[in-house]
C-alpha positions, 0 to 999 in steps of 0.5 A: 359323776357318770359310772364308767362302762364298757362293752367287751366283745369276745374278750378273755378274762384278762380284760374283764379282770382289769376292768374289775380292778378299775371299778369299770362296769362292763357287759361281755358280749360272747359267742354262744359256743363259749357259753360253758366257759368259766369266765361267763359263769363268774360274771353277772352281765353276759350276752350270748350272741353271734356278734359277727352275723346276728341281725339282732346285734345292732338293735340290742346293743343300741338299746343297751347303750340308751339304757346305760351308755358305754364309754366305748366298745372294745375287743382284743380278739381277732374275730371281735375287732371288726364287730367292735369297730362297727358298734362304735361307729353306729353308736358314735363312740369313736375308736378305730374305724371299720375301714381301718380294721379291715385294712389290718385284718386283710393282708392284701388290703394293707398292701394296696393301701401302703402302695397307694401312699408310697410307703415302703412295702413288699411286692404282692399279688392275689393269686388264684392258681398255679399259673398266676403264682408262677407269673408272680414269681417270675416278676419278683424272683424266687423265693416267694411266700404264699399265705391266706390273705386273712390268715392267722397262726401261721396256718397255710403259709407256703415257701417256694424256691422254684417252679417245681415246688409250685407244681407239687402244691395241691389244687385244694390249696388254691380254693381260699383267698391267697396273697403271694409276696416277695420273700423278706430276708432278715430277722423278724420282730413284733412291735407292741404299741399303744396309741393315745389320740394319734401319739404312738408309744412303743412298749416293747420290741420282741424277737421271734424264734421260728422253727426254721428246720421244720419241713412242714412250716419253717415260719411257725413261731416257737418262742419270743424274747423281750426286749429284742437284743437290738442296738439303740440305733435300730430301736430308734429306727423301728420306733420312727418307722412304726409311728409313720406306719400307724399314721398311714394305716389309720390307727389313732387309739389303743393297742396295735401289734405289728410284725416286721422284718429288718431286711437288706432293703430296710424295714418291711411290715409283715402284718399288723393288728389293732390288738395286743400280740398273741403268744403271751407277748403282752405278758412278756412286755409287762414282765420286762417293762412293768407296763400292763397293756391290757390295763391300758386297753380298758383305762384309756377309753374310760379316761382313767390314765394320762398319755405316756410321752415316751417308750418305757425302758425295759428293766428285765428280760422275759422269754417264752418257749413252746413245747412241740411234738416231733411227729403225729403221735399220742402223749404217753407221759409228761414228767418233771413239770411240778419240780421245774415250776419252781426253777429260779426264773420260771414264771409259768408252765402250761400244757394244752394237752394231757396224757393219752391225747393225740397231737400233730407234728408242728405245722401251725401255732395251733399244733404247739402243745404247751409253753414255759415263760421265764423272767431274768436279768436279760432276755437272753438269760430268760431264754436259757431258763426256758430252754432248760425247762423244755429240755428237762421236762420228759414227754414221751410219745407213742405212734 
């Protein structure tokens, strides 16, 4: 029997660990700037190359596949999704096509595709300057949202309620590819799915918590709850909508993370990706349902699992809440974390900063300074545990 083998593009230790546990051989294709990572030092087969731009990628990957054939090339990192799809295409290994990946990574391409099918969609337009933005706003009405067409991490999102606000926007902002969209009212959720040969299974619906009172960027996510507190009818509505959407967008196999809003006009897609959700959402899904999406990511293309026939039920609730700085400052001290690590319900506490480090006021996901994950009987109870930890850990700043 042929040994199972994967080429993992730019992934983190989560996928590598799952592959090890299942006895799957793999080669990790990593960017050179990540050469000093602990993961790379712990593995036997690591290839350091610029997998997005190097002209040597295709001949080298082809030669490796001829020597020890891969079952598939997979990635769960944003920059690795398109290269992985391209490798699968020229090696004839199936999986999500490059065309579909481009459609998920670029919001304008996604909007155009949905319009061409007649699927419920937000009105949108590419804008290059203030004049075009004002014209779009006049057509659809204020408020409007403007964001980079291929952005991530809530970077560069702007919310305009009047022409005067557009006038105050810098000309530098328009030097990138921007998409303007009608504002979608209602609550926002993310939907985690895995597709088995065209059968789409929803593993979890997560409610987003945003920094709505943040003047810099009221759309930055500062927490998540899983499962989202929804009526059964709304869950079924979302499940059916997502299945239709994934069919139309072209995803047939593997992970997908789709962000939606339940608006006054119906469900609308904000964005989608053929990977797991960030912000540890896959961990929240596992805590609440017992199903490990990263394990599915390596097990399905190697034929080690059977397709699920229905969505798993949540057995518990889980939540994550992020720490943030009230303004640009340096961290003077952080106290209380060791005691609270063992607070009932706490799963994990982590800080991405240390004493003396300068931090920014919250304007994107990258400005968050740490997080706490908790698990309890319900998602609401888990969030209360997170809030207790955030309140009781003492972080002092100096300007």
